[in-house]
N, C-alpha and C positions, 0 to 999 in steps of 0.2 A: 504493500500500500504506500501511497505517496501522501505526505503530510505537508501542509502549508501553514507556517507559524507566523502570525502577525503580532508584533510586540509594540506596544506604545511605551517608548522609553521614559516618558515623564509620568506614567501612572504610578500611584502610590507614593507621591512625592519623590520620584526618581527610582523607586524600587524596580520598575520595569527594566531600565538599563542595567542595574546591578544584578538582575536575575538572569541575564542572557547566558552567561557562562554556565550557570547551573542547568539551565534548560537544554543548552546544546550538549553538555556532557551527559545528561540523563538520556537524551534521545539517542545519542551515539552508542552509549553503553548497552542500550536495548535493541540496537540494530535497526532503528527506524530510518527510512528514507525521507528526508525532510529538506525544505527550504525555509529559511528564516529571513523575514524582512521587518524593518522598523517603519512605523508611521512617521510622517513628516509634517502633516498639516491636518486641520479639521476635515473630516469626511474622507480622508485618505484610506482609512480602514475599509470603508464601504467599497471604494474602487478596487482595493486589493482583493477583498473577499469575493467580489463579483467576478473579477478576472480569474481567480483561482478556481471558482466553481465552473466557469466556462471552459477552463483548461482541463477539467476532469480530475482535479485532486480528490482523493478519497476522503480526507479529513481536513477541515479548516479549523485552526486552533487560534484563539485570541488570548494573548497574555496581556491583560490590561485590567482596567476597571470597567464599571458598568456602561459608561458612555461609549467607549470604543467597542465594547461587545455589541451595543445597540447598533453602531455603525456597521459592524461586520454582519449582523443579522440582516440589516437592510440590503447590503450587497448580495448576500446569498439569496435572499428572497427575490430580488430583482432578476437574478440569473434563473431561479426556479420558474419564474413566470414565462421564461423563454424556453423552458424544457430541460434545463441543466439541473437535474435533480439528484445527481450521484453523491454529492458531498454531504458528509455528516459534519457536525459542529461540536466544539467544546471550548471551554475556557480554562486558562491557567490563572488562578486567583491571586492577583497582586495589586488589586485596586484599593480604593478608600472604603467602599461599602461591601463589594462582592455580593450584592443582593440577588443578581441573576443566579449565580452559583448556589447561594443559600436556598433559593426557592425551587431549584430544579434537580437537586441531588448531586451537584458537582461539589467536591470538597472546597472549602473556603480558605485554604492555605496552599502555598505553592507546592510543597513536598507531596501532599496527599493528592492534589489535582494532577501532578505528574504521574503518580502511581495509577490514578484512575484512567488517564489517557492511555497508558501502556496496557492496562487490563482490558480496555476496549469493550466494556459493557455498554449496551445501547438501549435507548427507548425513544419514542416519538412524543414530542410535546406540542401543545397548542401555541399559536402565535397571535398576537393582537395587531390590529391595523386601525390607526386613528387618522381622521381628516379634520382639518381646521387649524386655527391660529396661523402660524407661519408656514404651515404645510397643507395648503388646500388640496394638493394632489395626494397627500397621505404619507404616513410614515409607519413602519412596522415597529413592534416592541415585543420584548420577551418577558419582562418582569411586570411592569405596571405603569399606569398613568397616575400622576398626582395633580390635583387641581386645588388651588387656593393656598392654604397655610403651609402644607408640606413643600409645595413648590417654592414658596418664599423662604422657607427654612433652608432648602438646598442652596438657594442663591447666597445666603449668608454663610453656610457651612464651607463653600468652596473658597471663601475669603480667609478661612482659618488655615494658616500655613504651618503651625508648629505641632499639630496632631492630626490624626485621620480616623476614619471609622466612626463608631457611635459617639465618642467624645466630641468630635467636630460638629456632629449634628445636634448634640445637646446644647453646645454653645450657640449654634444657629437658632435653636428653639428659643432660648432666652432672649437673644437679640431681636428675633422676629416678634415675640410677644410684646416687647416694649417699643419697637420701632415701626411696626406694621400693624394695623391690619384693618382694612375696610372690606369685609367680606361681601361677596355678591349674593343677591337673591337669585336663585337658580331654579330652573325647571329640569328635572332629571326624568327621562323616560326609559323604562326597562322593557325590552322586547315588545314594545308597543302595547303593553298590558298594564303596567303600573306607572303612574306619574307622581313624582314627589316635588313639591314646591316648598322651598324654605331658604332662609339665609344660612348658607353653608360655610362653616369654618373650613372644611376640606372634604374632598371627595377622592378616594383612592379606588381605582379600577384595576384589580390585581389578577395577573396570571400566576405570578409567584406568591410568596408569603410576606415578604418584608421589604422595607425601604429604609434608607438612611443608616445602613450598617447594623440594624438591630431593632427597628420599630416593627412589631409584628402586626402589620395592617390587616392581614387575612390569614390567621394562623391555621385555618382548616383548608386553605386553598390547595388544589392539586393541579399541576401544570399540564395535565393530560386528560382532564375530565370533561372538556367541551364547554366549560362555563368560565366567565369572569366571576370573581368574588369581589364585591364592593363593600367598602367601609365609608359610610356617609355620616359626617358629624355636623350637627347644628352649631351655630355661633355660640360663644360663651364669653364670660368675662375673663380678664387677664389672669386673675387668681385661679379661676376654674380651669383654664387651659393648662396651667402648670400642674394642677391636681390630676388632670387626665393623663399627663405624659407617662407616669409609671404604668398605667393600664395599657397603653400602646406598646410599651417595652415588654410587658408580660403577655400581651395578647388577650387581655381580659376586658377590653373596651366595650364589648357587646353587652356587658352588665350595666353600663352607664346610660342614663336617660337621654343624653344628647346624641347617642350613636345608634345608627341603623346598619345592619348587615344584610346584604342582598346578593342574589346570584342572577346572572343574565348572560345572554349571548350577544345581544346588541344593546348599546347604550347611547343615548344622546344627552348632552349637557348644554344648556342654553342659559346665558345670563339674562335676567329681566331688568337689570339696572346697570351697575358698574361692571367693568371688565375684570378678568381674573388671570393670574399666572398659571401655567401648566407645564409639566415636564413628562417626558417619556423615558423611562429607565434612567432618570437623573439628568437627561439632556433637555434643555428648554425647547418646547414647541411653541410657546408664546409667553410674553410678559404681560400682554394686555389683550387677552382673547375674549371672545363673546360666545362662541359655539364650537362644540366638538362632537363628532360622531365616531363611535367605536364599534368594531366588529371582531368577533373571535373566529380564527381559522383553525379548526380542530386538527390535531396531530399532524401539523404541517411540516415540522422540522425534526430530523433525527439528531439526537445528541449522544455524546459519550458521557456517562456519569458513574458515580460510585455504585 
C-alpha cells in the first residue's frame, strides 16, 4: 500500500515539525511505502489530499490539528465526488484539540495514533456538509459545527500562545464570557419536523463527541450512526454560563434546564435578528453569519482507527 502523509509543521505550537523525524522513523521501521509533505499555506492540505486521492494513494494521513484535518477531508471528498474513492483516511494526533480523533476512535496522542495507523483497523464514518456564511457553495466537516458562544471561544483560544488543548479553551471561555456576547435569536429546524425558536447561547451540531480539546458536547454521539447529535443551549447570565462549563466538560449538560439535546439528519439554523459566528471543526465558516444548512452523508469516508 502507498501512504501519503500531510504534516502541518506549525500544528500544536510547532509540534508538527518536531514530530516529523519520529513519524518517518516509525513508518520506515514498519516497512510502509510513504511520501511525506509539509503544508505551506491555508487550504494547502485540501489541495494535497485531493491530489493524493486522484493519484490513487491507498491511505491519506494528516499529522496536524483539527483545522488541517478538516482541510484534508474537504480535499478527499472533492476527489470522491469525481469517482476517486480508493483512499482511506486517518490522523496522527499532534494538534491543540485533537477533537476529530477523540470522536472517531483515533488515538489522541502521536505514539498511539502511529500504532493505530500501522495496525490498519478500519471503519466507515459519516461526514457532514454545511452551506452558508463564507461558504455558500458548502464545506465538509468530520467532527462538528459550532454556532455562537463556542465559536467565539475558539476565536479567543487561538490567541493563547503559551498553552494548548483544554486549558487554552478554558481561558477562551473566561475571556468570551466577559468580552462577548450578544447572542442571536435563532430558528432551528430539524429534519423539517421540529422547529425551535429561542435566543441561543450556542448550538453544536456534532458528528463526533467533543470540541475544544475536552468539552463533551455530544457524549453519546457515534460517528457512524447516520445522525447528527445536537446540543442547543439557551442564553444565560455570565455567572450561569460559568456554572454550566463543568457540565460541558463532564458531558452532563443535558441535566440542565437551558440545554436541549436532539438528533437529526438535516438541520437549518437561521438568525431572526443579529448575526452569529460559526466554525466547522474549529475553522471559521463565518464571523457574522445569518443562515446555515447542514446535511449528514452516512458512512461516506473510510478511516483507520484504534
